[in-house]
C-alpha positions as CSV (number, residue, x, y, z in Angstrom):
1,M,73.6,57.8,-14.2
2,K,70.3,56.2,-15.1
3,K,70.0,54.7,-11.7
4,L,70.7,58.0,-10.0
5,I,67.5,59.6,-11.2
6,P,65.2,57.0,-9.7
7,A,67.3,57.0,-6.5
8,L,66.9,60.8,-6.3
9,L,63.2,60.5,-6.9
10,F,62.9,57.8,-4.2
11,T,64.7,59.9,-1.7
12,T,62.6,62.9,-2.4
13,S,59.2,61.2,-2.8
14,I,59.1,60.1,0.8
15,P,59.4,62.6,3.6
16,L,62.6,62.4,5.6
17,L,63.1,58.9,7.0
18,V,64.1,60.1,10.4
19,M,61.7,62.1,12.5
20,A,63.6,62.9,15.7
21,E,61.4,61.3,18.3
22,P,62.2,58.8,21.0
23,P,61.4,55.1,20.4
24,V,58.3,53.6,22.1
25,A,58.2,50.0,23.3
26,H,55.0,48.1,22.7
27,N,53.4,45.0,24.0
28,S,53.5,42.5,21.1
29,S,50.0,41.3,21.7
30,A,48.5,44.8,21.8
31,P,47.6,46.7,18.6
32,M,50.5,49.0,17.6
33,P,50.0,52.6,16.8
34,C,50.4,53.1,13.2
35,G,53.9,53.7,12.0
36,M,55.6,51.4,14.4
37,S,57.0,48.1,13.2
38,G,57.9,46.6,16.5
39,P,59.5,47.5,19.9
40,G,61.4,50.8,19.6
41,T,61.7,50.9,15.8
42,H,60.6,53.6,13.3
43,M,58.9,53.2,10.0
44,Q,59.2,55.4,7.0
45,S,57.2,58.6,7.3
46,A,55.0,57.6,4.4
47,M,53.9,54.5,6.3
48,R,53.4,56.5,9.5
49,M,51.1,58.9,7.6
50,G,49.1,56.5,5.5
51,P,46.6,55.0,8.0
52,H,46.1,58.3,9.9
53,A,45.0,59.9,6.6
54,A,42.4,57.2,6.4
55,G,41.3,57.8,10.0
56,I,42.9,54.6,11.4
57,Q,44.4,55.1,14.8
58,H,45.7,51.6,15.8
59,M,46.4,48.5,13.8
60,T,47.1,44.9,14.7
61,P,50.6,43.6,13.7
62,E,48.9,41.6,10.9
63,Q,47.2,44.7,9.5
64,H,50.4,46.6,9.8
65,A,52.4,43.9,7.9
66,K,49.7,43.8,5.1
67,M,49.7,47.6,4.8
68,Q,53.5,47.7,4.6
69,E,53.3,45.1,1.8
70,I,50.8,47.2,-0.1
71,M,52.8,50.3,0.4
72,Q,56.0,48.6,-0.9
73,E,54.1,47.3,-4.0
74,Q,52.7,50.8,-4.7
75,H,56.3,52.3,-4.3
76,K,57.6,49.8,-6.8
77,K,54.9,50.6,-9.3
78,R,55.6,54.4,-8.9
79,Q,59.3,53.8,-9.4
80,D,58.6,51.9,-12.7
81,I,56.3,54.6,-14.0
82,T,58.8,57.3,-13.1
83,K,61.6,55.4,-14.7
84,K,59.6,55.0,-17.9
85,Y,59.1,58.8,-18.3
86,L,62.6,59.7,-17.1
87,D,64.2,57.6,-19.8
88,K,62.5,59.9,-22.3
89,L,64.2,63.0,-20.9
90,S,67.3,64.6,-22.4
91,D,70.4,64.8,-20.2
92,S,70.0,68.5,-19.6
93,E,66.4,68.0,-18.5
94,K,67.4,65.2,-16.1
95,K,70.1,67.5,-14.7
96,A,67.7,70.4,-14.2
97,M,65.2,68.0,-12.5
98,R,67.9,66.6,-10.3
99,D,69.0,70.1,-9.3
100,E,65.5,71.2,-8.5
101,L,64.9,68.0,-6.5
102,N,68.1,68.6,-4.5
103,Q,67.1,72.2,-3.8
104,T,63.6,71.1,-2.6
105,R,65.2,68.4,-0.4
106,E,67.5,71.0,1.2
107,E,64.6,73.4,1.8
108,T,62.5,70.7,3.4
109,S,65.5,69.6,5.6
110,K,66.0,73.2,6.8
111,A,62.3,73.7,7.5
112,I,62.1,70.5,9.5
113,R,65.3,71.2,11.4
114,A,64.0,74.7,12.3
115,I,61.1,73.2,14.3
116,L,63.3,70.7,16.3
117,T,64.8,71.2,19.7
118,P,68.6,71.5,19.9
119,E,68.8,67.9,21.0
120,Q,66.6,66.7,18.2
121,Q,68.6,68.9,15.7
122,K,71.8,67.1,16.8
123,T,70.2,63.7,16.1
124,F,68.7,64.9,12.9
125,D,72.1,66.2,11.7
126,E,73.8,62.9,12.6
127,N,71.2,60.9,10.7
128,K,71.4,63.2,7.7
129,K,75.2,62.9,7.6
130,R,74.9,59.1,7.7
131,R,72.3,59.1,4.9
132,D,74.5,61.4,2.8
133,E,77.5,59.1,3.3
134,R,75.5,56.1,2.3
135,M,74.2,57.9,-0.8
136,K,77.8,58.8,-1.7
137,E,78.9,55.2,-1.2
138,W,76.0,53.9,-3.3
139,Q,76.8,56.3,-6.1
140,E,80.4,55.2,-6.1
141,F,79.3,51.6,-6.3
142,Q,77.0,52.4,-9.2
143,D,79.8,54.2,-11.0
144,W,82.1,51.3,-10.4
145,K,79.5,48.8,-11.6
146,A,78.9,50.8,-14.8
147,N,82.6,51.0,-15.5
148,K,83.0,47.3,-14.9
149,A,80.1,46.5,-17.3
150,K,81.8,48.7,-20.0
151,N,85.0,46.7,-19.7
């Protein structure tokens, strides 16, 4: 249960991981547009938005790797801070927060889906289904692990 709250915050703190757009191949020696981690792969939306907010249009692979490292470190720090304050909440407050986060996530998902083409919606729905299945499996594992630790 204590692991669920940070997991929920993590999933809601970053925009949806999948933005339905076709992969783009890049020459490995040329600077990559921000948000791409290699030929045909997608980065998290937060990584894609970071450099553009700072006015950076293209980065070298080395710059991109360093920025990814910094972003991961920042994410870890934010998780630790969030956990510190969540541990102080009562169970009813945690449930209320979780419900509100779930509602916000669903609203965001609906808004994004509404601007996509039918083909993109299909991909979006498939990816959402896979994410939901992985989250369910993760929660089952966490429950199993907690029960095992009690025994």
